C-alpha positions, 0 to 999 in steps of 0.5 A: 424363304430360301431354306424353306425351298431347299427343305422341300422335295420338289425344289430339291428334285428341280435343283438336282435336275438343273445341276445335272443338265448344267454340266452336260449341256455346255459340255456338248455345246462347246463342241457344237459351237466351235463346229458352227452347229449351235442351231442343232439344239433348236432343231432337235428340240422342235423334233422332240416336241413333235415326239412328245405331242405324238406321245400324248396322242397315242398315250405313251410316255411322252419323253420316251417318244420325244427321245426316239424322235430326237435320235431319229432326227440326229441320224437324219441330220448326219445323212443330210450333212453328207449329202450337202457337204458344202451346205451343212447348215441346210440339213439343220434347216430341213429337220427343223422345218420337219419338226415344226410341221409334225408338231403342228400336225399332232397338235391339231390331231389332239387339241385336248393335250395342248396344255400338257405339251405347253409344259414341255415348250416352256419347261416344268422343272418343279414337276420332275419325278424320281424317274425323271431324275434317274433318266437325266442322271443316266444321260449325264453319266453316258455323256461324261463317259463318252467325252472322257473316252473319246476326248482326243478324237473329239478335240481333233474333230472339232478343230480340223475334221479333214485332218481327223479323217486323214489320220484314220479316225472314224469321223462318221461314227464320231459325228453321229455320236456327237449328234446322238449325245446332243439329242439325248441332252435335248430330250431330257432337258425339255421338261427342265427348261423347255424346248424353246429355251434349251438351246440357250443352255447349249450356247450362251455359257459357251459364248461367255467362256469364249470371251475369257478362256485361254484354251479349249479345256478352260472354255469347257470348264468356264462354260460349265461353271457359268451354267451351274451358277445360272441354273442355281441362281435362276432356280432360287430367284424363281422359287422365292418370287414365284417366277418361271424357272426355265425363263429365269435360268436363261435370263441369268445366262444372258445377264452373265453374258452381258456382264462378261462383255462389259467387263472384258471391254472395260479391261481393254480400255 
């Protein structure tokens, strides 16, 4: 059964898409979690869904409109974070509320496409096209290059933003870059795991790695490995037993987190 799945074109596309997202999502998720911005994934996902709904409504490629919405929201979040420096999480709450409101509005304006939008809510990885794979691969390359080029700056920004600003680093530009890169991940991932589940790929692998890693680099490496295992195993299980692939990937992540916590507690005893 597994060999038959691997021989099918739709499953290979799903596997490639899942593997690519499992690299970049926890990579950016590490920076977000350590900066206590893990909820930004949910926020941008809700805004992206509003863009997808508008895309269906005006008959424009939904993921493109969703990407535009996510990018606009990322800039708006940065503006709000500057306005409410002491309450940075307020910007996330405001944008999430706006995203849900817009999505609800567009849903009511075009009830006929609700079924199509549902695939973006819960993921439809088996329907990935060659164009979707190219877009996901392109975003993955952009993110990997950006992180490699600005590694030192992002490291300092993550652990001490005030020190980064004092040393003369372009903190505003770096903050905007992190948010924009996250928006790119969200917008291309919702068709893979769904808008309601994408934040799990950003945060749960990082939560696992933080329990076992001994440093920042180790945390990133472990989080990517964990995400890859969950993506591949989740897709194989979903394919063999005809289950929801996005849900299985997330459930695999949760199972790995539980096992990690149990093993670590057992080692301490």
